[in-house]
C-alpha positions in Angstrom: -44.7 152.0 59.4 -41.7 153.6 61.2 -39.8 153.5 57.9 -42.5 155.7 56.4 -41.9 158.3 59.1 -38.2 158.2 58.5 -38.7 158.8 54.8 -41.0 161.8 55.6 -38.3 163.4 57.7 -35.6 162.7 55.1 -37.8 164.4 52.5 -38.1 167.5 54.7 -34.3 167.7 54.9 -34.1 167.6 51.1 -36.4 170.6 50.8 -34.1 172.8 52.8 -35.2 172.0 56.3 -32.4 171.5 58.8 -32.5 169.7 62.2 -32.0 171.7 65.3 -31.9 170.9 69.0 -35.1 170.5 71.0 -36.1 173.7 72.9 -37.7 176.9 71.8 -37.6 178.0 68.2 -38.1 181.6 67.2 -39.6 182.3 63.8 -39.5 185.7 62.1 -41.0 187.3 59.0 -41.0 191.1 58.3 -42.0 192.8 61.6 -43.4 189.7 63.2 -41.9 187.0 65.4 -43.2 183.7 66.9 -41.9 181.4 69.6 -42.6 177.7 69.4 -42.1 175.4 72.3 -40.8 172.0 71.2 -40.7 168.6 73.1 -39.1 168.7 76.5 -39.1 172.4 77.1 -40.3 174.2 80.2 -40.0 177.8 79.0 -43.2 179.9 78.9 -45.3 177.3 80.7 -43.8 174.3 79.0 -45.6 171.9 76.7 -45.2 171.9 72.9 -47.0 174.7 71.0 -47.1 178.4 70.2 -46.0 180.4 73.2 -45.7 183.9 71.6 -46.8 185.8 68.5 -45.7 189.4 68.2 -46.5 192.2 65.8 -44.7 195.4 64.9 -41.3 194.2 66.1 -38.2 196.3 65.3 -39.9 199.6 64.4 -39.2 203.0 65.7 -39.0 203.5 69.4 -42.3 205.4 69.4 -44.2 202.5 67.9 -45.6 199.9 70.2 -45.1 196.2 69.8 -48.0 193.8 70.5 -48.0 190.3 71.9 -51.0 188.4 70.6 -50.8 184.8 72.1 -50.6 183.5 75.6 -50.9 179.8 74.7 -51.9 177.8 71.6 -51.3 174.0 71.4 -52.8 170.5 70.8 -54.3 167.6 72.8 -55.1 164.1 71.6 -57.3 161.4 73.0 -57.0 157.9 71.6 -59.9 155.4 72.0 -61.6 155.9 75.3 -58.5 157.3 77.0 -58.4 160.9 78.4 -56.8 163.4 76.1 -53.2 164.5 76.7 -50.8 167.1 75.3 -49.3 165.8 72.1 -45.8 166.1 73.5 -46.7 163.2 75.9 -46.9 160.8 72.9 -44.1 158.2 72.7 -41.1 159.2 70.6 -40.3 162.3 68.7 -38.5 163.2 65.5 -37.5 166.8 64.8 -37.8 169.7 65.0 -37.0 170.7 61.5 -36.7 174.5 60.8 -36.8 176.1 57.4 -34.2 178.8 56.8 -35.0 179.4 53.1 -38.1 181.5 53.4 -38.5 185.0 52.0 -38.3 188.1 54.2 -36.9 186.1 57.1 -33.5 186.0 58.7 -34.0 183.0 60.9 -36.7 181.0 59.1 -40.5 181.4 59.2 -41.5 177.7 59.3 -41.0 174.8 61.7 -42.1 171.2 61.7 -41.9 168.6 64.4 -43.1 165.0 64.8 -44.7 163.5 67.9 -45.5 159.9 68.8 -43.2 158.1 66.4 -42.9 155.2 68.9 -46.7 154.6 69.2 -49.7 153.6 67.2 -50.7 157.3 66.5 -48.3 160.0 65.4 -48.8 163.7 64.9 -46.8 166.0 62.6 -47.2 169.8 63.2 -46.1 172.6 61.0 -46.1 176.3 62.0 -45.7 179.0 59.4 -45.5 182.7 60.1 -46.5 185.4 57.6 -45.8 188.7 59.1 -46.8 192.3 58.3 -44.5 195.2 57.8 -43.8 197.8 60.6 -46.9 199.9 61.1 -49.3 197.5 59.4 -50.1 195.7 62.7 -51.0 192.6 60.7 -50.0 189.0 61.4 -50.8 185.5 60.2 -50.0 182.2 61.8 -50.8 179.0 59.8 -50.7 175.7 61.7 -51.2 172.3 60.1 -51.5 169.2 62.2 -51.5 165.8 60.5 -52.6 162.8 62.6 -51.3 159.4 61.3 -52.3 155.9 62.2 -49.1 153.8 62.3 -50.8 150.6 63.6 -52.5 147.7 61.9 -56.0 148.5 63.3 -58.4 151.3 63.1 -57.8 154.1 65.7 -60.5 156.4 67.0 -59.0 159.7 67.8 -60.3 163.0 69.5 -58.0 165.9 68.5 -58.2 169.3 70.2 -56.7 172.7 69.3 -56.7 175.3 72.1 -56.2 179.0 71.7 -55.7 181.7 74.3 -55.1 185.0 72.6 -54.0 188.3 74.1 -54.8 190.9 71.4 -54.6 193.9 73.7 -51.2 193.0 75.2 -49.1 196.0 74.2 -45.5 195.4 75.2 -43.7 198.1 77.2 -41.0 199.9 75.1 -39.2 203.1 74.8 -42.2 204.9 73.3 -44.9 203.0 75.1 -47.3 204.9 77.3 -50.1 202.3 77.3 -50.0 198.7 78.6 -53.3 197.0 78.2 -54.3 194.0 80.3 -54.4 191.0 78.0 -57.0 189.3 80.2 -59.8 191.8 80.1 -62.5 193.1 77.8 -62.3 190.2 75.4 -65.1 188.8 73.2 -65.1 185.8 70.9 -67.9 184.5 68.7 -68.3 181.9 66.0 -69.1 183.4 62.6 -70.7 180.4 61.1 -72.9 177.4 62.1 -70.0 174.9 62.2 -67.8 177.1 64.3 -65.0 176.8 61.8 -64.5 180.6 61.8 -64.1 182.3 65.2 -63.6 186.0 65.6 -62.0 187.5 68.8 -61.9 191.2 69.4 -60.8 193.3 72.4 -62.1 196.5 73.7 -61.1 199.7 75.5 -63.6 201.0 78.0 -66.3 202.7 76.1 -66.7 199.8 73.6 -63.9 200.9 71.3 -62.5 197.8 69.4 -58.8 198.1 69.4 -57.7 194.7 68.0 -59.3 192.0 66.0 -58.6 188.4 64.8 -60.2 185.6 62.9 -59.3 181.9 63.2 -60.3 179.7 60.4 -60.3 175.9 60.8 -60.4 173.3 58.0 -62.0 170.8 57.8 -64.9 171.9 60.0 -64.7 170.7 63.6 -66.9 168.1 65.3 -67.4 170.5 68.2 -66.2 173.9 69.5 -66.2 175.7 72.9 -65.6 179.4 73.6 -65.3 180.3 77.2 -63.2 181.2 80.2 -59.6 180.2 79.5 -58.8 178.6 82.8 -62.0 176.6 82.8 -61.5 175.3 79.3 -57.8 174.5 80.0 -58.8 172.6 83.2 -61.2 170.5 81.2 -58.5 169.4 78.8 -56.1 168.6 81.7 -58.5 166.9 84.1 -57.6 163.3 83.2 -61.0 162.4 81.8 -62.3 162.4 78.2 -63.7 165.8 77.1 -66.4 166.7 74.7 -66.5 170.4 73.9 -69.9 171.8 74.8 -70.7 173.9 71.7 -70.7 177.4 73.3 -70.2 179.7 70.4 -70.2 183.2 72.0 -68.5 184.5 75.1 -67.6 187.9 76.4 -69.0 191.4 77.0 -69.0 194.0 74.2 -69.6 196.8 76.8 -66.0 196.7 78.0 -66.7 195.4 81.5 -65.9 191.7 80.8 -63.0 190.6 83.0 -62.7 186.9 82.1 -59.8 185.7 80.0 -61.3 184.3 76.8 -60.2 181.1 75.1 -61.6 178.8 72.5 -61.0 175.2 71.3 -61.8 173.0 68.4 -62.5 169.2 68.6 -62.3 166.7 65.7 -63.5 163.1 66.2 -61.7 160.9 63.6 -61.6 157.2 62.8 -58.3 156.4 61.0 -57.9 153.1 59.1 -54.4 151.5 59.2 -51.9 153.7 57.5 -54.4 156.5 57.1 -53.8 160.2 58.0 -55.9 163.2 58.6 -54.7 166.8 58.2 -56.2 169.9 60.0 -55.3 173.4 59.0 -55.9 176.6 61.1 -55.2 180.2 60.1 -55.0 182.9 62.7 -55.4 186.2 60.9 -54.8 189.4 63.0 -55.9 192.7 61.5 -56.1 196.1 63.3 -59.3 198.0 63.7 -59.0 201.7 62.7 -59.1 202.6 66.4 -55.9 200.6 66.9 -53.9 203.1 64.9 -55.4 206.0 66.9 -54.7 204.4 70.2 -51.1 203.7 69.3 -50.5 207.2 68.0 -50.7 206.3 64.4 -53.5 208.5 63.2 -51.3 210.0 60.5 -50.3 206.6 59.4 -53.9 205.5 59.2 -54.8 208.6 57.1 -51.9 207.8 54.7 -53.2 204.2 54.3 -56.7 205.5 53.6 -55.3 207.8 50.9 -53.4 205.0 49.4 -56.4 202.7 49.3 -58.5 205.4 47.6 -55.8 205.9 44.9 -55.7 202.1 44.4 
């Protein structure tokens, strides 16, 4: 089965993906950037996963940049064993970074392989679709493919953890506001399966200033929305975790002080040679009040006029 993995990596190289050293990879697209931690790195808390996702990068000095992600990565539990971060799996191939994408100077896609030396391997792809300066939009698509490289069926629990920071305005030449990314957050599942989770952040007075929706496909076995440190501790406590199904957490009155996070769980039985792909889209779109708070009321008016003409 290892030869199949080698063929996969060779195919990636043919399509314009080039190998780079392990470490932290920066993706860019329009006015957006993302930083991906790859195996063996200790930057930004270590582990392999998304460590930063920024909007409105490179605009005028009077326009704020926003940092939307604190931490977003994967854990895997095989059989009855406790889950572990995927960068603990035996053997890696990659990373492979695309440099052929549109509207990108450094590449907007990265793939890496984890666990090539064991029975179960995971291939992860991150793809950034940024918005233009002043749009305050962002999209990060992640695809994780779990592969059984053994000769027996493997029972797998796979977890995706997200800790967003939608009100984290970065200090810059024109910045006068620096919101605390750990306060006034609310997250709620938008459907019964929990495959769509919305997170929105408030200013005091219940004014929504930033909004995101995460869409997972296929639908998860379980979800949990709650305090970030509590949820992270459950994934790192050395015992198997089953997410508890909590689908709403936070305080819409603007007095919530906990840091909100959410996680998906998939329980999968993989036959020998079988794989299972999981896709997640993080869509970040501004509420109208975002423009006003950031001094963009004129911009908002122009966008409204353009929409009416359309």
